[in-house]
C-alpha positions in Angstrom: -8.9 -66.0 202.8 -6.0 -67.9 204.4 -7.0 -71.0 202.4 -7.0 -69.0 199.2 -3.5 -67.7 199.9 -2.2 -71.2 200.7 -3.7 -72.6 197.4 -2.1 -69.7 195.5 1.3 -70.4 197.1 1.0 -74.1 196.4 0.3 -73.4 192.7 3.3 -71.1 192.5 5.5 -73.7 194.1 4.3 -76.4 191.7 5.0 -74.1 188.7 8.5 -73.3 190.0 9.2 -77.0 190.4 8.1 -77.6 186.7 10.2 -74.7 185.5 13.2 -75.9 187.4 12.8 -79.5 186.2 12.7 -78.2 182.6 15.7 -75.9 183.1 17.7 -79.0 184.2 17.3 -80.7 180.8 20.8 -80.7 179.1 20.9 -80.2 175.3 22.7 -83.2 173.9 23.7 -84.3 170.4 24.0 -87.9 169.3 25.6 -88.7 165.9 24.9 -91.3 163.3 27.5 -90.1 160.8 29.6 -93.2 160.1 28.4 -96.7 159.1 29.6 -98.1 162.5 27.8 -95.5 164.6 25.4 -96.6 167.3 23.9 -94.5 170.0 21.9 -95.2 173.2 19.3 -92.5 173.7 17.1 -92.7 176.8 17.0 -96.5 176.6 16.5 -96.7 172.9 19.2 -97.8 170.4 19.8 -95.8 167.2 22.0 -96.9 164.4 22.5 -96.5 160.6 20.6 -99.1 158.7 22.4 -100.6 155.6 19.8 -102.6 153.5 21.3 -105.2 151.2 18.2 -104.4 149.1 16.1 -101.3 148.9 13.5 -100.9 151.7 10.9 -99.8 149.2 8.3 -102.1 147.7 8.2 -105.5 149.3 10.3 -104.8 152.4 9.6 -101.4 154.0 6.1 -100.7 155.2 5.7 -97.0 155.7 3.2 -95.9 158.3 4.2 -92.2 158.5 5.3 -89.8 155.7 6.3 -86.2 156.6 7.3 -83.5 154.1 8.3 -80.0 155.0 11.0 -77.3 154.7 13.6 -76.8 157.4 11.6 -78.2 160.4 8.9 -80.9 159.8 6.5 -82.5 162.2 4.0 -85.3 162.0 2.4 -88.4 163.4 0.6 -91.5 162.0 -3.2 -91.7 162.0 -6.2 -92.7 160.0 -7.8 -89.4 160.9 -7.2 -85.8 159.6 -3.5 -85.3 159.2 -1.7 -82.3 160.9 1.5 -80.4 160.7 3.6 -81.6 157.8 2.2 -85.1 157.7 1.4 -86.3 154.2 -1.9 -88.0 153.6 -2.2 -91.1 151.5 -1.3 -94.8 151.7 2.0 -94.1 153.4 0.4 -92.6 156.5 -1.9 -94.8 158.5 -2.7 -96.3 161.9 -0.6 -99.2 163.2 -2.1 -102.1 165.2 0.5 -103.4 167.7 -0.5 -107.0 166.8 0.4 -106.3 163.2 4.0 -105.2 163.8 6.7 -107.1 161.9 9.0 -108.2 163.3 6.9 -108.2 166.5 10.0 -108.2 168.8 13.8 -108.1 168.5 16.2 -109.5 171.1 19.5 -107.7 171.8 21.7 -109.3 174.5 18.8 -110.8 176.4 16.6 -107.7 176.2 13.6 -107.3 174.0 13.0 -104.3 171.7 10.5 -103.1 169.1 11.9 -101.9 165.8 11.1 -98.7 163.8 12.9 -97.8 160.5 13.5 -94.3 159.2 13.9 -93.6 155.5 15.4 -90.1 154.8 14.9 -88.3 151.5 17.4 -85.5 151.5 19.1 -83.8 148.5 23.0 -83.9 148.4 23.2 -80.3 149.5 21.2 -81.3 152.7 23.1 -84.3 153.7 22.4 -84.1 157.4 19.0 -84.1 159.2 18.3 -84.0 162.9 15.6 -86.1 164.7 14.7 -83.8 167.6 11.5 -85.4 169.1 10.3 -89.0 169.0 7.3 -90.0 171.1 5.9 -93.5 170.8 2.6 -94.2 172.5 -0.4 -96.5 172.6 -3.8 -95.1 171.9 -7.4 -96.3 171.9 -8.5 -95.2 168.4 -7.1 -95.4 164.9 -8.2 -92.0 163.7 -7.1 -89.5 166.4 -6.3 -85.9 165.4 -5.7 -82.6 167.2 -2.3 -83.6 168.7 -1.7 -81.8 172.0 1.9 -80.7 171.0 2.4 -78.4 174.0 5.1 -80.1 176.0 5.1 -82.9 173.5 2.3 -84.8 175.2 0.4 -87.7 173.6 -3.3 -88.3 173.2 -3.6 -89.7 176.7 -2.6 -93.4 176.3 0.5 -95.0 177.7 3.8 -93.4 176.5 6.1 -96.3 175.4 9.2 -94.2 174.5 10.5 -90.6 174.4 13.9 -89.4 173.3 13.8 -86.8 176.0 13.5 -86.8 179.7 13.9 -84.2 182.5 17.7 -84.6 182.5 18.3 -84.5 178.7 17.0 -82.7 175.6 18.3 -85.1 172.8 18.8 -84.6 169.1 20.1 -87.4 166.8 22.1 -86.1 163.8 21.7 -88.5 160.9 23.7 -88.7 157.6 21.2 -89.4 154.8 24.0 -90.2 152.3 25.7 -93.1 154.1 24.0 -95.7 151.9 23.1 -93.5 148.9 20.6 -90.7 148.4 16.9 -90.6 147.7 13.9 -92.6 148.7 13.8 -96.4 148.9 17.0 -96.7 150.9 17.0 -97.6 154.6 18.8 -95.0 156.6 18.2 -95.5 160.4 17.1 -98.3 162.6 15.6 -97.5 166.0 15.1 -100.1 168.8 12.7 -98.9 171.5 12.3 -101.0 174.7 9.7 -103.8 174.4 6.2 -103.4 175.7 3.2 -105.6 176.3 0.1 -105.1 174.1 -2.8 -103.4 175.8 -6.3 -104.3 174.7 -7.6 -100.9 175.8 -5.0 -99.1 173.6 -4.3 -101.4 170.6 -2.8 -98.7 168.2 0.8 -97.5 168.2 1.3 -93.8 167.4 4.6 -92.3 166.5 5.1 -88.5 166.8 8.3 -87.1 165.2 10.0 -83.8 164.7 12.9 -83.4 162.3 15.2 -80.5 161.3 15.4 -78.1 164.3 19.2 -77.9 164.2 20.2 -75.1 161.9 23.9 -75.2 163.0 25.7 -78.1 164.6 29.3 -79.2 165.0 30.0 -82.8 163.8 32.6 -85.0 165.6 35.0 -84.1 162.8 34.7 -80.4 163.7 32.7 -79.5 160.6 29.8 -77.1 161.1 26.7 -78.1 159.2 22.9 -77.5 159.0 20.7 -80.5 159.8 17.4 -79.3 158.4 14.9 -80.7 156.0 15.1 -79.8 152.2 11.4 -80.3 151.3 11.9 -84.0 150.5 9.8 -86.5 152.4 10.9 -88.7 155.4 9.2 -92.0 156.2 9.0 -94.1 159.3 7.9 -97.7 159.1 8.5 -101.3 159.9 9.8 -104.4 158.0 7.2 -106.2 155.9 9.6 -109.0 155.3 9.2 -112.1 157.4 13.0 -112.5 157.7 14.5 -109.1 158.5 18.2 -108.7 158.7 19.1 -108.3 162.4 22.7 -107.2 163.3 24.8 -109.2 165.8 23.2 -108.3 169.2 26.4 -108.0 171.2 28.0 -105.6 168.7 24.9 -103.4 168.8 24.8 -103.1 172.6 28.5 -102.6 173.0 28.7 -100.0 170.3 25.7 -98.1 171.6 27.0 -98.0 175.2 30.4 -96.8 174.0 29.0 -94.2 171.7 26.6 -93.0 174.4 29.5 -92.4 176.8 31.3 -90.4 174.1 28.1 -88.4 173.5 27.8 -87.5 177.1 31.5 -86.3 177.2 30.7 -83.9 174.3 27.4 -82.8 175.8 26.2 -79.3 174.8 24.8 -77.6 171.7 26.6 -75.4 169.3 24.6 -72.3 168.3 
């Protein structure tokens, strides 16, 4: 009986620790609302991407297409798609060995690159990216994503926007470089990782559009929700992608990250 009581107390204590850890996560906005914006989010670098040519046919290789109203969620797979993921040639598995460019160097540190192509109507200029989890998995056709607590399928997690200290949302301006599909909008650098033969596939889980009311740095209140157009995530198919000046990226990201922490807190 005593052992049972001790086990119960231990379970309660662990649950309280988890609840307290989650309660400590501070809601924080990051903004990509000017062409010179750059944000450091939990070790990843986020910035607007200005393509000199469209990132459609020939340059931009989509591996994930998501389409929904207001909030939209999805992940890439060759299996049965879920949530608001769109099936077809734009959604598929990604072998790590096939990534192009395979690695990008920024001030001596190596990163992997993911591009985001937004497709918002002019009346829905802003869109939030509220969850981004990048993981390695063993199979190309996984389905049944364990979305509780934003877990992955069980392989190594390479990157997450959030941690126990911070609940992050990146507010993106889809009109910086023109509206519609086929225009690059956002470039994301996640910390580099080594290929793992046991987990050869890269999965990207993303949630857009959870911010129904947010205050921009200008003071303007806007909605950052999806308008039913599709968003795509992908990589460069070009062998010579344009890479910004490394020093400028890192300095801008660090400075913008400091500003973001000073304005920490959500507006409801």
